[in-house]
N, CA, C, O and CB atoms as a CASP TS submission, in Angstrom:
PFRMAT TS
TARGET T0000
AUTHOR 0000-0000-0000
METHOD Language model
MODEL 1
PARENT N/A
ATOM      1  N   MET     1     -24.905 -17.970   4.738  1.00  0.00           N
ATOM      2  CA  MET     1     -23.994 -16.838   4.585  1.00  0.00           C
ATOM      3  C   MET     1     -23.325 -16.499   5.917  1.00  0.00           C
ATOM      4  O   MET     1     -22.166 -16.087   5.942  1.00  0.00           O
ATOM      5  CB  MET     1     -24.747 -15.612   4.039  1.00  0.00           C
ATOM      6  N   SER     2     -24.043 -16.668   7.007  1.00  0.00           N
ATOM      7  CA  SER     2     -23.494 -16.379   8.323  1.00  0.00           C
ATOM      8  C   SER     2     -22.304 -17.295   8.631  1.00  0.00           C
ATOM      9  O   SER     2     -21.326 -16.865   9.243  1.00  0.00           O
ATOM     10  CB  SER     2     -24.580 -16.533   9.397  1.00  0.00           C
ATOM     11  N   ASP     3     -22.395 -18.561   8.203  1.00  0.00           N
ATOM     12  CA  ASP     3     -21.282 -19.490   8.419  1.00  0.00           C
ATOM     13  C   ASP     3     -20.034 -19.030   7.664  1.00  0.00           C
ATOM     14  O   ASP     3     -18.918 -19.132   8.175  1.00  0.00           O
ATOM     15  CB  ASP     3     -21.676 -20.914   7.975  1.00  0.00           C
ATOM     16  N   PHE     4     -20.228 -18.529   6.459  1.00  0.00           N
ATOM     17  CA  PHE     4     -19.100 -18.033   5.673  1.00  0.00           C
ATOM     18  C   PHE     4     -18.392 -16.894   6.404  1.00  0.00           C
ATOM     19  O   PHE     4     -17.164 -16.875   6.480  1.00  0.00           O
ATOM     20  CB  PHE     4     -19.577 -17.563   4.287  1.00  0.00           C
ATOM     21  N   HIS     5     -19.157 -15.950   6.938  1.00  0.00           N
ATOM     22  CA  HIS     5     -18.563 -14.820   7.657  1.00  0.00           C
ATOM     23  C   HIS     5     -17.814 -15.292   8.895  1.00  0.00           C
ATOM     24  O   HIS     5     -16.755 -14.756   9.223  1.00  0.00           O
ATOM     25  CB  HIS     5     -19.645 -13.807   8.052  1.00  0.00           C
ATOM     26  N   SER     6     -18.348 -16.277   9.573  1.00  0.00           N
ATOM     27  CA  SER     6     -17.676 -16.817  10.759  1.00  0.00           C
ATOM     28  C   SER     6     -16.348 -17.463  10.382  1.00  0.00           C
ATOM     29  O   SER     6     -15.324 -17.197  11.011  1.00  0.00           O
ATOM     30  CB  SER     6     -18.577 -17.840  11.471  1.00  0.00           C
ATOM     31  N   TRP     7     -16.364 -18.305   9.364  1.00  0.00           N
ATOM     32  CA  TRP     7     -15.129 -18.960   8.930  1.00  0.00           C
ATOM     33  C   TRP     7     -14.126 -17.948   8.383  1.00  0.00           C
ATOM     34  O   TRP     7     -12.925 -18.071   8.622  1.00  0.00           O
ATOM     35  CB  TRP     7     -15.436 -20.019   7.868  1.00  0.00           C
ATOM     36  N   TRP     8     -14.611 -16.959   7.658  1.00  0.00           N
ATOM     37  CA  TRP     8     -13.727 -15.932   7.113  1.00  0.00           C
ATOM     38  C   TRP     8     -13.054 -15.155   8.245  1.00  0.00           C
ATOM     39  O   TRP     8     -11.863 -14.854   8.166  1.00  0.00           O
ATOM     40  CB  TRP     8     -14.512 -14.971   6.195  1.00  0.00           C
ATOM     41  N   THR     9     -13.803 -14.831   9.291  1.00  0.00           N
ATOM     42  CA  THR     9     -13.250 -14.114  10.429  1.00  0.00           C
ATOM     43  C   THR     9     -12.164 -14.945  11.116  1.00  0.00           C
ATOM     44  O   THR     9     -11.106 -14.420  11.464  1.00  0.00           O
ATOM     45  CB  THR     9     -14.361 -13.756  11.426  1.00  0.00           C
ATOM     46  N   VAL    10     -12.422 -16.220  11.309  1.00  0.00           N
ATOM     47  CA  VAL    10     -11.441 -17.111  11.932  1.00  0.00           C
ATOM     48  C   VAL    10     -10.191 -17.216  11.053  1.00  0.00           C
ATOM     49  O   VAL    10      -9.072 -17.174  11.565  1.00  0.00           O
ATOM     50  CB  VAL    10     -12.053 -18.516  12.173  1.00  0.00           C
ATOM     51  N   ALA    11     -10.369 -17.349   9.756  1.00  0.00           N
ATOM     52  CA  ALA    11      -9.235 -17.475   8.842  1.00  0.00           C
ATOM     53  C   ALA    11      -8.375 -16.207   8.867  1.00  0.00           C
ATOM     54  O   ALA    11      -7.148 -16.297   8.909  1.00  0.00           O
ATOM     55  CB  ALA    11      -9.730 -17.757   7.408  1.00  0.00           C
ATOM     56  N   VAL    12      -8.993 -15.053   8.844  1.00  0.00           N
ATOM     57  CA  VAL    12      -8.250 -13.790   8.874  1.00  0.00           C
ATOM     58  C   VAL    12      -7.529 -13.638  10.214  1.00  0.00           C
ATOM     59  O   VAL    12      -6.397 -13.154  10.247  1.00  0.00           O
ATOM     60  CB  VAL    12      -9.201 -12.586   8.631  1.00  0.00           C
ATOM     61  N   LEU    13      -8.153 -14.037  11.306  1.00  0.00           N
ATOM     62  CA  LEU    13      -7.517 -13.974  12.612  1.00  0.00           C
ATOM     63  C   LEU    13      -6.285 -14.877  12.655  1.00  0.00           C
ATOM     64  O   LEU    13      -5.246 -14.475  13.180  1.00  0.00           O
ATOM     65  CB  LEU    13      -8.510 -14.373  13.709  1.00  0.00           C
ATOM     66  N   VAL    14      -6.386 -16.077  12.116  1.00  0.00           N
ATOM     67  CA  VAL    14      -5.254 -17.003  12.093  1.00  0.00           C
ATOM     68  C   VAL    14      -4.108 -16.424  11.258  1.00  0.00           C
ATOM     69  O   VAL    14      -2.949 -16.511  11.664  1.00  0.00           O
ATOM     70  CB  VAL    14      -5.687 -18.377  11.532  1.00  0.00           C
ATOM     71  N   VAL    15      -4.413 -15.843  10.113  1.00  0.00           N
ATOM     72  CA  VAL    15      -3.378 -15.242   9.269  1.00  0.00           C
ATOM     73  C   VAL    15      -2.730 -14.059   9.999  1.00  0.00           C
ATOM     74  O   VAL    15      -1.509 -13.905   9.971  1.00  0.00           O
ATOM     75  CB  VAL    15      -3.978 -14.781   7.909  1.00  0.00           C
ATOM     76  N   PHE    16      -3.537 -13.236  10.644  1.00  0.00           N
ATOM     77  CA  PHE    16      -3.005 -12.102  11.390  1.00  0.00           C
ATOM     78  C   PHE    16      -2.066 -12.568  12.498  1.00  0.00           C
ATOM     79  O   PHE    16      -0.971 -12.026  12.647  1.00  0.00           O
ATOM     80  CB  PHE    16      -4.146 -11.269  11.980  1.00  0.00           C
ATOM     81  N   LEU    17      -2.476 -13.555  13.268  1.00  0.00           N
ATOM     82  CA  LEU    17      -1.637 -14.065  14.349  1.00  0.00           C
ATOM     83  C   LEU    17      -0.344 -14.687  13.812  1.00  0.00           C
ATOM     84  O   LEU    17       0.708 -14.564  14.437  1.00  0.00           O
ATOM     85  CB  LEU    17      -2.411 -15.095  15.172  1.00  0.00           C
ATOM     86  N   ALA    18      -0.420 -15.347  12.666  1.00  0.00           N
ATOM     87  CA  ALA    18       0.779 -15.923  12.053  1.00  0.00           C
ATOM     88  C   ALA    18       1.760 -14.822  11.656  1.00  0.00           C
ATOM     89  O   ALA    18       2.966 -14.974  11.849  1.00  0.00           O
ATOM     90  CB  ALA    18       0.403 -16.774  10.822  1.00  0.00           C
ATOM     91  N   ILE    19       1.265 -13.729  11.109  1.00  0.00           N
ATOM     92  CA  ILE    19       2.130 -12.605  10.730  1.00  0.00           C
ATOM     93  C   ILE    19       2.760 -11.975  11.964  1.00  0.00           C
ATOM     94  O   ILE    19       3.942 -11.633  11.946  1.00  0.00           O
ATOM     95  CB  ILE    19       1.334 -11.546   9.941  1.00  0.00           C
ATOM     96  N   VAL    20       1.993 -11.817  13.029  1.00  0.00           N
ATOM     97  CA  VAL    20       2.532 -11.239  14.262  1.00  0.00           C
ATOM     98  C   VAL    20       3.625 -12.135  14.832  1.00  0.00           C
ATOM     99  O   VAL    20       4.679 -11.645  15.237  1.00  0.00           O
ATOM    100  CB  VAL    20       1.412 -11.032  15.304  1.00  0.00           C
ATOM    101  N   ILE    21       3.389 -13.423  14.868  1.00  0.00           N
ATOM    102  CA  ILE    21       4.397 -14.358  15.387  1.00  0.00           C
ATOM    103  C   ILE    21       5.649 -14.326  14.514  1.00  0.00           C
ATOM    104  O   ILE    21       6.766 -14.342  15.032  1.00  0.00           O
ATOM    105  CB  ILE    21       3.827 -15.798  15.452  1.00  0.00           C
ATOM    106  N   TRP    22       5.474 -14.281  13.204  1.00  0.00           N
ATOM    107  CA  TRP    22       6.627 -14.216  12.295  1.00  0.00           C
ATOM    108  C   TRP    22       7.434 -12.945  12.525  1.00  0.00           C
ATOM    109  O   TRP    22       8.663 -12.977  12.592  1.00  0.00           O
ATOM    110  CB  TRP    22       6.163 -14.284  10.829  1.00  0.00           C
ATOM    111  N   ALA    23       6.716 -11.813  12.647  1.00  0.00           N
ATOM    112  CA  ALA    23       7.402 -10.529  12.785  1.00  0.00           C
ATOM    113  C   ALA    23       8.139 -10.421  14.116  1.00  0.00           C
ATOM    114  O   ALA    23       9.209  -9.814  14.167  1.00  0.00           O
ATOM    115  CB  ALA    23       6.406  -9.387  12.653  1.00  0.00           C
ATOM    116  N   TRP    24       7.610 -10.981  15.175  1.00  0.00           N
ATOM    117  CA  TRP    24       8.216 -10.871  16.496  1.00  0.00           C
ATOM    118  C   TRP    24       9.138 -12.037  16.832  1.00  0.00           C
ATOM    119  O   TRP    24       9.662 -12.100  17.944  1.00  0.00           O
ATOM    120  CB  TRP    24       7.141 -10.769  17.536  1.00  0.00           C
ATOM    121  N   SER    25       9.347 -12.958  15.900  1.00  0.00           N
ATOM    122  CA  SER    25      10.232 -14.085  16.188  1.00  0.00           C
ATOM    123  C   SER    25      11.674 -13.606  16.313  1.00  0.00           C
ATOM    124  O   SER    25      12.059 -12.622  15.682  1.00  0.00           O
ATOM    125  CB  SER    25      10.118 -15.162  15.089  1.00  0.00           C
ATOM    126  N   GLY    26      12.458 -14.285  17.109  1.00  0.00           N
ATOM    127  CA  GLY    26      13.844 -13.902  17.341  1.00  0.00           C
ATOM    128  C   GLY    26      14.704 -13.992  16.096  1.00  0.00           C
ATOM    129  O   GLY    26      15.692 -13.268  15.976  1.00  0.00           O
ATOM    130  N   ARG    27      14.352 -14.859  15.174  1.00  0.00           N
ATOM    131  CA  ARG    27      15.151 -15.020  13.953  1.00  0.00           C
ATOM    132  C   ARG    27      15.064 -13.799  13.049  1.00  0.00           C
ATOM    133  O   ARG    27      15.966 -13.584  12.239  1.00  0.00           O
ATOM    134  CB  ARG    27      14.700 -16.255  13.188  1.00  0.00           C
ATOM    135  N   ARG    28      14.027 -13.004  13.155  1.00  0.00           N
ATOM    136  CA  ARG    28      13.828 -11.845  12.281  1.00  0.00           C
ATOM    137  C   ARG    28      14.445 -10.571  12.859  1.00  0.00           C
ATOM    138  O   ARG    28      14.530  -9.560  12.162  1.00  0.00           O
ATOM    139  CB  ARG    28      12.344 -11.628  12.036  1.00  0.00           C
ATOM    140  N   HIS    29      14.870 -10.606  14.105  1.00  0.00           N
ATOM    141  CA  HIS    29      15.337  -9.396  14.785  1.00  0.00           C
ATOM    142  C   HIS    29      16.471  -8.706  14.026  1.00  0.00           C
ATOM    143  O   HIS    29      16.414  -7.496  13.806  1.00  0.00           O
ATOM    144  CB  HIS    29      15.798  -9.737  16.194  1.00  0.00           C
ATOM    145  N   GLU    30      17.481  -9.442  13.632  1.00  0.00           N
ATOM    146  CA  GLU    30      18.626  -8.834  12.946  1.00  0.00           C
ATOM    147  C   GLU    30      18.226  -8.246  11.594  1.00  0.00           C
ATOM    148  O   GLU    30      18.724  -7.187  11.211  1.00  0.00           O
ATOM    149  CB  GLU    30      19.735  -9.869  12.755  1.00  0.00           C
ATOM    150  N   ASP    31      17.337  -8.919  10.870  1.00  0.00           N
ATOM    151  CA  ASP    31      16.877  -8.391   9.577  1.00  0.00           C
ATOM    152  C   ASP    31      16.143  -7.067   9.752  1.00  0.00           C
ATOM    153  O   ASP    31      16.339  -6.132   8.976  1.00  0.00           O
ATOM    154  CB  ASP    31      15.961  -9.407   8.877  1.00  0.00           C
ATOM    155  N   PHE    32      15.294  -6.993  10.782  1.00  0.00           N
ATOM    156  CA  PHE    32      14.548  -5.761  11.017  1.00  0.00           C
ATOM    157  C   PHE    32      15.461  -4.644  11.526  1.00  0.00           C
ATOM    158  O   PHE    32      15.256  -3.477  11.192  1.00  0.00           O
ATOM    159  CB  PHE    32      13.419  -6.011  12.016  1.00  0.00           C
ATOM    160  N   GLU    33      16.452  -4.991  12.321  1.00  0.00           N
ATOM    161  CA  GLU    33      17.424  -3.980  12.773  1.00  0.00           C
ATOM    162  C   GLU    33      18.178  -3.397  11.580  1.00  0.00           C
ATOM    163  O   GLU    33      18.373  -2.185  11.490  1.00  0.00           O
ATOM    164  CB  GLU    33      18.424  -4.595  13.789  1.00  0.00           C
ATOM    165  N   GLN    34      18.596  -4.263  10.677  1.00  0.00           N
ATOM    166  CA  GLN    34      19.307  -3.811   9.482  1.00  0.00           C
ATOM    167  C   GLN    34      18.400  -2.932   8.625  1.00  0.00           C
ATOM    168  O   GLN    34      18.846  -1.902   8.119  1.00  0.00           O
ATOM    169  CB  GLN    34      19.816  -5.017   8.663  1.00  0.00           C
ATOM    170  N   ALA    35      17.151  -3.313   8.456  1.00  0.00           N
ATOM    171  CA  ALA    35      16.215  -2.516   7.664  1.00  0.00           C
ATOM    172  C   ALA    35      15.938  -1.169   8.328  1.00  0.00           C
ATOM    173  O   ALA    35      15.757  -0.166   7.638  1.00  0.00           O
ATOM    174  CB  ALA    35      14.902  -3.282   7.461  1.00  0.00           C
ATOM    175  N   ALA    36      15.903  -1.138   9.646  1.00  0.00           N
ATOM    176  CA  ALA    36      15.645   0.116  10.358  1.00  0.00           C
ATOM    177  C   ALA    36      16.805   1.090  10.208  1.00  0.00           C
ATOM    178  O   ALA    36      16.597   2.299  10.311  1.00  0.00           O
ATOM    179  CB  ALA    36      15.384  -0.158  11.837  1.00  0.00           C
ATOM    180  N   ARG    37      18.014   0.605   9.970  1.00  0.00           N
ATOM    181  CA  ARG    37      19.183   1.459   9.837  1.00  0.00           C
ATOM    182  C   ARG    37      19.381   1.984   8.422  1.00  0.00           C
ATOM    183  O   ARG    37      20.234   2.847   8.215  1.00  0.00           O
ATOM    184  CB  ARG    37      20.403   0.712  10.266  1.00  0.00           C
ATOM    185  N   ILE    38      18.635   1.504   7.453  1.00  0.00           N
ATOM    186  CA  ILE    38      18.826   1.914   6.053  1.00  0.00           C
ATOM    187  C   ILE    38      18.761   3.436   5.881  1.00  0.00           C
ATOM    188  O   ILE    38      19.652   3.996   5.242  1.00  0.00           O
ATOM    189  CB  ILE    38      17.769   1.253   5.167  1.00  0.00           C
ATOM    190  N   PRO    39      17.760   4.127   6.414  1.00  0.00           N
ATOM    191  CA  PRO    39      17.729   5.584   6.209  1.00  0.00           C
ATOM    192  C   PRO    39      18.928   6.291   6.836  1.00  0.00           C
ATOM    193  O   PRO    39      19.370   7.319   6.324  1.00  0.00           O
ATOM    194  CB  PRO    39      16.446   6.163   6.784  1.00  0.00           C
ATOM    195  N   LEU    40      19.451   5.768   7.917  1.00  0.00           N
ATOM    196  CA  LEU    40      20.579   6.401   8.593  1.00  0.00           C
ATOM    197  C   LEU    40      21.896   6.073   7.918  1.00  0.00           C
ATOM    198  O   LEU    40      22.795   6.913   7.878  1.00  0.00           O
ATOM    199  CB  LEU    40      20.628   5.975  10.043  1.00  0.00           C
ATOM    200  N   ASP    41      22.025   4.876   7.390  1.00  0.00           N
ATOM    201  CA  ASP    41      23.279   4.450   6.765  1.00  0.00           C
ATOM    202  C   ASP    41      23.506   5.070   5.390  1.00  0.00           C
ATOM    203  O   ASP    41      24.653   5.221   4.969  1.00  0.00           O
ATOM    204  CB  ASP    41      23.302   2.950   6.644  1.00  0.00           C
ATOM    205  N   ASP    42      22.444   5.430   4.688  1.00  0.00           N
ATOM    206  CA  ASP    42      22.577   5.963   3.339  1.00  0.00           C
ATOM    207  C   ASP    42      22.985   7.428   3.303  1.00  0.00           C
ATOM    208  O   ASP    42      23.476   7.904   2.279  1.00  0.00           O
ATOM    209  CB  ASP    42      21.292   5.792   2.604  1.00  0.00           C
ATOM    210  N   ASP    43      22.795   8.143   4.386  1.00  0.00           N
ATOM    211  CA  ASP    43      23.112   9.562   4.411  1.00  0.00           C
ATOM    212  C   ASP    43      24.609   9.793   4.509  1.00  0.00           C
ATOM    213  O   ASP    43      25.333   9.052   5.173  1.00  0.00           O
ATOM    214  CB  ASP    43      22.404  10.239   5.568  1.00  0.00           C
ATOM    215  N   GLU    44      25.054  10.849   3.824  1.00  0.00           N
ATOM    216  CA  GLU    44      26.431  11.286   3.970  1.00  0.00           C
ATOM    217  C   GLU    44      26.471  12.241   5.156  1.00  0.00           C
ATOM    218  O   GLU    44      25.470  12.895   5.451  1.00  0.00           O
ATOM    219  CB  GLU    44      26.971  11.966   2.656  1.00  0.00           C
ATOM    220  N   PRO    45      27.598  12.332   5.834  1.00  0.00           N
ATOM    221  CA  PRO    45      27.685  13.263   6.964  1.00  0.00           C
ATOM    222  C   PRO    45      27.428  14.694   6.517  1.00  0.00           C
ATOM    223  O   PRO    45      27.865  15.100   5.441  1.00  0.00           O
ATOM    224  CB  PRO    45      29.058  13.164   7.636  1.00  0.00           C
ATOM    225  N   LEU    46      26.729  15.449   7.331  1.00  0.00           N
ATOM    226  CA  LEU    46      26.407  16.834   6.982  1.00  0.00           C
ATOM    227  C   LEU    46      27.594  17.765   7.198  1.00  0.00           C
ATOM    228  O   LEU    46      27.733  18.766   6.495  1.00  0.00           O
ATOM    229  CB  LEU    46      25.219  17.319   7.801  1.00  0.00           C
ATOM    230  N   LEU    47      28.437  17.448   8.150  1.00  0.00           N
ATOM    231  CA  LEU    47      29.557  18.319   8.482  1.00  0.00           C
ATOM    232  C   LEU    47      30.866  17.581   8.316  1.00  0.00           C
ATOM    233  O   LEU    47      30.950  16.377   8.557  1.00  0.00           O
ATOM    234  CB  LEU    47      29.427  18.851   9.905  1.00  0.00           C
ATOM    235  N   GLU    48      31.883  18.307   7.905  1.00  0.00           N
ATOM    236  CA  GLU    48      33.219  17.735   7.874  1.00  0.00           C
ATOM    237  C   GLU    48      33.788  17.840   9.288  1.00  0.00           C
ATOM    238  O   GLU    48      33.465  18.782  10.010  1.00  0.00           O
ATOM    239  CB  GLU    48      34.141  18.465   6.820  1.00  0.00           C
ATOM    240  N   PRO    49      34.617  16.903   9.688  1.00  0.00           N
ATOM    241  CA  PRO    49      35.201  16.991  11.034  1.00  0.00           C
ATOM    242  C   PRO    49      35.963  18.294  11.223  1.00  0.00           C
ATOM    243  O   PRO    49      36.719  18.714  10.347  1.00  0.00           O
ATOM    244  CB  PRO    49      36.133  15.802  11.293  1.00  0.00           C
ATOM    245  N   GLY    50      35.761  18.926  12.366  1.00  0.00           N
ATOM    246  CA  GLY    50      36.485  20.154  12.677  1.00  0.00           C
ATOM    247  C   GLY    50      35.826  21.421  12.168  1.00  0.00           C
ATOM    248  O   GLY    50      36.348  22.508  12.416  1.00  0.00           O
ATOM    249  N   ARG    51      34.708  21.336  11.472  1.00  0.00           N
ATOM    250  CA  ARG    51      34.036  22.540  10.962  1.00  0.00           C
ATOM    251  C   ARG    51      32.849  22.870  11.840  1.00  0.00           C
ATOM    252  O   ARG    51      32.209  21.979  12.398  1.00  0.00           O
ATOM    253  CB  ARG    51      33.583  22.349   9.495  1.00  0.00           C
ATOM    254  N   ALA    52      32.561  24.136  11.958  1.00  0.00           N
ATOM    255  CA  ALA    52      31.433  24.580  12.768  1.00  0.00           C
ATOM    256  C   ALA    52      30.125  24.331  12.024  1.00  0.00           C
ATOM    257  O   ALA    52      30.089  24.303  10.794  1.00  0.00           O
ATOM    258  CB  ALA    52      31.573  26.072  13.129  1.00  0.00           C
ATOM    259  N   ARG    53      29.091  24.157  12.766  1.00  0.00           N
ATOM    260  CA  ARG    53      27.768  23.960  12.178  1.00  0.00           C
ATOM    261  C   ARG    53      27.294  25.274  11.561  1.00  0.00           C
ATOM    262  O   ARG    53      27.374  26.315  12.214  1.00  0.00           O
ATOM    263  CB  ARG    53      26.752  23.451  13.244  1.00  0.00           C
ATOM    264  N   PRO    54      26.796  25.253  10.304  1.00  0.00           N
ATOM    265  CA  PRO    54      26.305  26.495   9.690  1.00  0.00           C
ATOM    266  C   PRO    54      25.044  26.991  10.389  1.00  0.00           C
ATOM    267  O   PRO    54      24.305  26.214  10.993  1.00  0.00           O
ATOM    268  CB  PRO    54      26.024  26.281   8.193  1.00  0.00           C
ATOM    269  N   ALA    55      24.816  28.287  10.296  1.00  0.00           N
ATOM    270  CA  ALA    55      23.618  28.869  10.902  1.00  0.00           C
ATOM    271  C   ALA    55      22.375  28.289  10.250  1.00  0.00           C
ATOM    272  O   ALA    55      22.394  27.932   9.072  1.00  0.00           O
ATOM    273  CB  ALA    55      23.627  30.406  10.772  1.00  0.00           C
ATOM    274  N   ARG    56      21.321  28.196  10.994  1.00  0.00           N
ATOM    275  CA  ARG    56      20.090  27.636  10.485  1.00  0.00           C
ATOM    276  C   ARG    56      19.561  28.493   9.339  1.00  0.00           C
ATOM    277  O   ARG    56      19.422  29.707   9.490  1.00  0.00           O
ATOM    278  CB  ARG    56      19.048  27.519  11.604  1.00  0.00           C
ATOM    279  N   GLY    57      19.265  27.878   8.197  1.00  0.00           N
ATOM    280  CA  GLY    57      18.745  28.591   7.045  1.00  0.00           C
ATOM    281  C   GLY    57      19.798  29.356   6.265  1.00  0.00           C
ATOM    282  O   GLY    57      19.447  30.174   5.414  1.00  0.00           O
ATOM    283  N   ALA    58      21.061  29.121   6.522  1.00  0.00           N
ATOM    284  CA  ALA    58      22.118  29.884   5.861  1.00  0.00           C
ATOM    285  C   ALA    58      22.165  29.632   4.351  1.00  0.00           C
ATOM    286  O   ALA    58      22.580  30.510   3.594  1.00  0.00           O
ATOM    287  CB  ALA    58      23.461  29.543   6.479  1.00  0.00           C
ATOM    288  N   ASN    59      21.749  28.451   3.910  1.00  0.00           N
ATOM    289  CA  ASN    59      21.819  28.100   2.492  1.00  0.00           C
ATOM    290  C   ASN    59      20.490  28.317   1.774  1.00  0.00           C
ATOM    291  O   ASN    59      20.368  27.937   0.609  1.00  0.00           O
ATOM    292  CB  ASN    59      22.251  26.656   2.337  1.00  0.00           C
ATOM    293  N   LYS    60      19.514  28.898   2.409  1.00  0.00           N
ATOM    294  CA  LYS    60      18.182  29.025   1.811  1.00  0.00           C
ATOM    295  C   LYS    60      17.917  30.400   1.222  1.00  0.00           C
ATOM    296  O   LYS    60      16.835  30.610   0.674  1.00  0.00           O
ATOM    297  CB  LYS    60      17.134  28.718   2.836  1.00  0.00           C
ATOM    298  N   GLY    61      18.803  31.309   1.301  1.00  0.00           N
ATOM    299  CA  GLY    61      18.556  32.654   0.799  1.00  0.00           C
ATOM    300  C   GLY    61      17.930  33.490   1.902  1.00  0.00           C
ATOM    301  O   GLY    61      17.796  33.034   3.037  1.00  0.00           O
ATOM    302  N   SER    62      17.546  34.722   1.562  1.00  0.00           N
ATOM    303  CA  SER    62      17.034  35.619   2.595  1.00  0.00           C
ATOM    304  C   SER    62      15.650  35.217   3.070  1.00  0.00           C
ATOM    305  O   SER    62      15.391  35.255   4.273  1.00  0.00           O
ATOM    306  CB  SER    62      17.002  37.036   2.081  1.00  0.00           C
ATOM    307  N   GLY    63      14.748  34.832   2.171  1.00  0.00           N
ATOM    308  CA  GLY    63      13.416  34.393   2.546  1.00  0.00           C
ATOM    309  C   GLY    63      12.552  35.482   3.134  1.00  0.00           C
ATOM    310  O   GLY    63      11.499  35.182   3.696  1.00  0.00           O
ATOM    311  N   ASN    64      12.959  36.754   3.027  1.00  0.00           N
ATOM    312  CA  ASN    64      12.184  37.829   3.614  1.00  0.00           C
ATOM    313  C   ASN    64      11.331  38.556   2.590  1.00  0.00           C
ATOM    314  O   ASN    64      10.843  39.659   2.839  1.00  0.00           O
ATOM    315  CB  ASN    64      13.095  38.801   4.296  1.00  0.00           C
ATOM    316  N   GLY    65      11.160  37.935   1.450  1.00  0.00           N
ATOM    317  CA  GLY    65      10.230  38.419   0.525  1.00  0.00           C
ATOM    318  C   GLY    65      10.451  39.497  -0.354  1.00  0.00           C
ATOM    319  O   GLY    65       9.567  39.849  -1.134  1.00  0.00           O
TER
END
């Protein structure tokens, strides 16, 4: 059983290192950059050009209970 645990540990280490090398390879850089921009690209602008920023909490009601 001890041999199994040793081989299993080595196998998991090799898989982990393969994933790290894949993720940090130069060929993946552009794909990850594009994926990182998804949350920013999907948003519509909050303000129209030339308009002042609304006061904080202006659209939430009074909130004073």
